C-alpha positions as CSV (number, residue, x, y, z in Angstrom):
1,M,-120.3,-85.7,102.0
2,D,-121.1,-82.2,101.4
3,K,-118.0,-81.1,103.2
4,K,-115.9,-83.4,101.1
5,K,-117.5,-82.1,98.0
6,Q,-117.1,-78.5,99.2
7,K,-113.5,-79.1,100.1
8,K,-112.9,-80.7,96.7
9,E,-114.6,-77.7,95.0
10,Q,-112.4,-75.3,97.0
11,M,-109.4,-77.3,96.1
12,D,-110.4,-77.3,92.4
13,D,-111.0,-73.6,92.7
14,A,-107.6,-73.0,94.3
15,I,-105.9,-75.2,91.7
16,E,-107.7,-73.3,89.0
17,N,-106.8,-69.9,90.5
18,A,-103.2,-71.0,90.9
19,T,-103.2,-72.1,87.3
20,K,-104.8,-68.9,86.1
21,L,-102.3,-66.9,88.3
22,A,-99.4,-68.8,86.7
23,E,-100.8,-68.2,83.3
24,V,-101.2,-64.5,84.0
25,Q,-97.6,-64.3,85.2
26,V,-96.4,-66.1,82.1
27,L,-98.5,-63.7,80.0
28,Q,-97.2,-60.7,81.9
29,K,-93.6,-61.9,81.3
30,Q,-94.4,-62.4,77.6
31,L,-96.0,-59.0,77.5
32,A,-92.9,-57.4,79.1
33,E,-90.6,-59.2,76.6
34,L,-92.8,-58.1,73.7
35,K,-92.7,-54.5,75.0
36,V,-88.8,-54.7,75.1
37,D,-88.8,-56.2,71.6
38,Q,-91.2,-53.5,70.3
39,E,-89.0,-50.8,71.8
40,D,-85.9,-52.4,70.2
41,A,-87.7,-52.6,66.9
42,R,-88.8,-49.0,67.2
43,N,-85.3,-47.8,68.0
44,Q,-83.9,-49.9,65.0
45,L,-86.5,-48.3,62.8
46,K,-85.6,-44.8,64.0
47,R,-81.9,-45.6,63.3
48,A,-82.7,-47.0,59.9
49,V,-84.7,-44.0,59.0
50,A,-82.0,-41.6,60.2
51,D,-79.3,-43.7,58.3
52,Y,-81.5,-43.5,55.2
53,Q,-81.9,-39.8,55.5
54,N,-78.2,-39.3,56.0
55,L,-77.5,-41.5,53.0
56,E,-80.0,-39.6,50.9
57,K,-78.3,-36.3,52.0
58,R,-74.8,-37.6,51.2
59,V,-76.1,-38.8,47.8
60,N,-77.6,-35.4,47.0
61,E,-74.4,-33.7,48.1
62,G,-72.4,-36.1,45.9
63,R,-74.6,-35.4,43.0
64,S,-74.3,-31.6,43.5
65,E,-70.5,-31.9,43.8
66,L,-70.4,-34.1,40.6
67,T,-72.6,-31.6,38.8
68,Q,-70.4,-28.7,39.8
69,F,-67.2,-30.7,38.9
70,V,-68.6,-31.6,35.5
71,G,-69.8,-28.0,35.0
72,A,-66.4,-26.6,36.0
73,E,-64.6,-29.1,33.7
74,L,-66.8,-28.1,30.8
75,V,-66.3,-24.4,31.4
76,K,-62.5,-24.9,31.8
77,R,-62.5,-26.6,28.3
78,L,-64.5,-23.8,26.8
79,L,-62.1,-21.0,28.1
80,P,-59.5,-21.5,25.4
81,V,-62.2,-21.1,22.8
82,L,-63.3,-17.8,24.4
83,D,-59.6,-16.8,24.5
84,H,-59.1,-17.5,20.8
85,L,-62.3,-15.6,19.8
86,E,-61.4,-12.6,21.9
87,Q,-57.8,-12.7,20.5
88,S,-59.1,-12.8,16.9
89,L,-61.2,-9.7,17.6
90,S,-58.2,-7.8,19.1
91,G,-56.3,-7.9,15.8
92,I,-59.0,-6.4,13.6
93,S,-58.4,-3.1,11.9
94,E,-61.0,-0.2,12.1
95,Q,-62.1,-0.8,8.6
96,E,-62.8,-4.5,9.2
97,K,-64.8,-3.7,12.4
98,Q,-67.5,-2.3,10.1
99,S,-68.0,-5.6,8.3
100,G,-70.9,-7.8,9.2
101,W,-68.9,-10.9,10.1
102,V,-66.9,-9.1,12.7
103,K,-70.1,-7.7,14.3
104,G,-71.4,-11.3,14.2
105,V,-68.3,-12.6,16.0
106,E,-68.5,-9.8,18.5
107,L,-72.1,-10.6,19.2
108,A,-71.2,-14.3,19.6
109,V,-68.4,-13.5,22.0
110,K,-70.8,-11.3,24.0
111,E,-73.5,-14.0,24.2
112,F,-70.8,-16.6,25.0
113,N,-69.7,-14.5,28.0
114,Q,-73.3,-14.0,29.1
115,V,-73.9,-17.8,29.1
116,L,-70.7,-18.4,31.0
117,A,-71.6,-15.7,33.5
118,S,-75.1,-17.3,34.0
119,E,-73.2,-20.4,35.0
120,G,-71.3,-18.5,37.7
121,L,-68.2,-17.5,35.8
122,D,-66.6,-14.1,36.4
123,Q,-63.3,-12.6,35.5
124,V,-60.4,-12.3,38.0
125,A,-59.7,-8.7,38.8
126,T,-56.3,-7.6,37.4
127,D,-56.3,-3.9,38.3
128,G,-54.1,-3.2,41.3
129,A,-51.8,-5.3,43.4
130,F,-50.5,-8.8,42.5
131,D,-52.3,-11.6,44.5
132,P,-50.7,-15.0,44.2
133,S,-54.0,-16.7,45.0
134,L,-55.6,-15.0,41.9
135,H,-52.7,-14.3,39.6
136,E,-49.8,-16.2,38.0
137,A,-46.7,-14.1,37.3
138,V,-45.3,-15.1,34.0
139,D,-42.7,-12.2,33.9
140,V,-41.3,-9.5,36.1
141,K,-40.4,-6.0,34.8
142,E,-38.8,-3.1,36.6
143,D,-41.5,-0.6,37.6
144,S,-40.8,2.9,39.0
145,A,-44.4,3.2,40.3
146,S,-43.9,0.0,42.4
147,S,-40.9,1.6,44.1
148,S,-43.0,4.4,45.4
149,T,-45.9,2.2,46.7
150,G,-43.7,-0.7,47.8
151,E,-46.1,-3.3,46.4
152,T,-45.9,-5.6,43.4
153,R,-48.2,-4.2,40.7
154,I,-49.8,-5.9,37.7
155,L,-48.4,-4.2,34.6
156,E,-50.0,-6.3,31.9
157,V,-52.5,-9.2,31.5
158,V,-51.2,-12.0,29.3
159,R,-54.2,-14.3,29.7
160,K,-57.4,-13.5,31.6
161,G,-58.2,-15.5,34.7
162,Y,-61.6,-16.7,35.8
163,N,-63.5,-17.6,39.0
164,L,-66.4,-20.1,38.9
165,N,-68.9,-19.7,41.7
166,G,-66.4,-18.0,43.9
167,K,-63.5,-20.4,43.3
168,V,-60.5,-19.7,41.1
169,L,-60.9,-21.8,38.0
170,R,-57.9,-20.4,36.1
171,P,-55.6,-17.8,37.6
172,A,-54.8,-14.7,35.4
173,Q,-51.4,-14.8,33.8
174,V,-49.8,-11.4,34.3
175,I,-46.6,-9.5,34.0
176,V,-45.8,-7.8,37.3
177,G,-43.7,-4.8,38.1
178,R,-41.5,-4.3,41.1
179,S,-38.7,-2.0,42.0
180,Q,-35.1,-3.1,42.4
181,D,-35.1,-1.3,45.7
182,N,-37.5,-3.9,47.2
183,H,-35.3,-6.8,46.2
184,P,-31.6,-6.1,47.0
185,E,-30.7,-9.8,47.1
186,E,-31.5,-10.1,43.4
187,R,-29.4,-7.1,42.5
188,S,-26.4,-8.3,44.6
189,S,-26.6,-11.8,43.1
190,D,-26.7,-10.2,39.6
191,E,-23.7,-8.1,40.4
192,G,-21.9,-11.2,41.8
193,S,-22.5,-13.1,38.6
194,I,-21.2,-10.1,36.5
195,K,-18.0,-10.0,38.5
196,E,-17.5,-13.7,38.1
197,E,-17.8,-13.5,34.3
198,N,-15.0,-10.8,34.2
């Protein structure tokens, strides 16, 4: 009977070991699945954080662009005021320049220019050659100096131009000079129209 009992105990032990082994295999499979799920969740979290950081960066860039756009629009709307103030000062006689109100207006214009400069506004250079990316030609006059250099020169500034933070906000309106020698097609078309009239 001892042998039967012993065999039964061995059988029970074997069944118990097989059950434990099956449970261990099931647990190992569940652990592997959990590791895969954890890795997927970690990767999703990393992607979500990266997406959020990219979104935050785009929002900040959008805010910056909007701020620059609004600032540029405000400065653009203030430029005619500056033009009028400067124009009013240009027509003052020497006697009027000594009065207090003129000095006050000059001081206001100077301070206005300083405020605009602190926002990144600077004047478009108008000394030298005509540059279509910076200047707008409103009239053309014959210029003997242009014939010697061969380039189109700025003769007179009609309205000042301005750059804001390195970008042209308003091109300078200028009168340019060029020689008739540089543009024979214009002269010949003028001569042709004169002959047709006769």
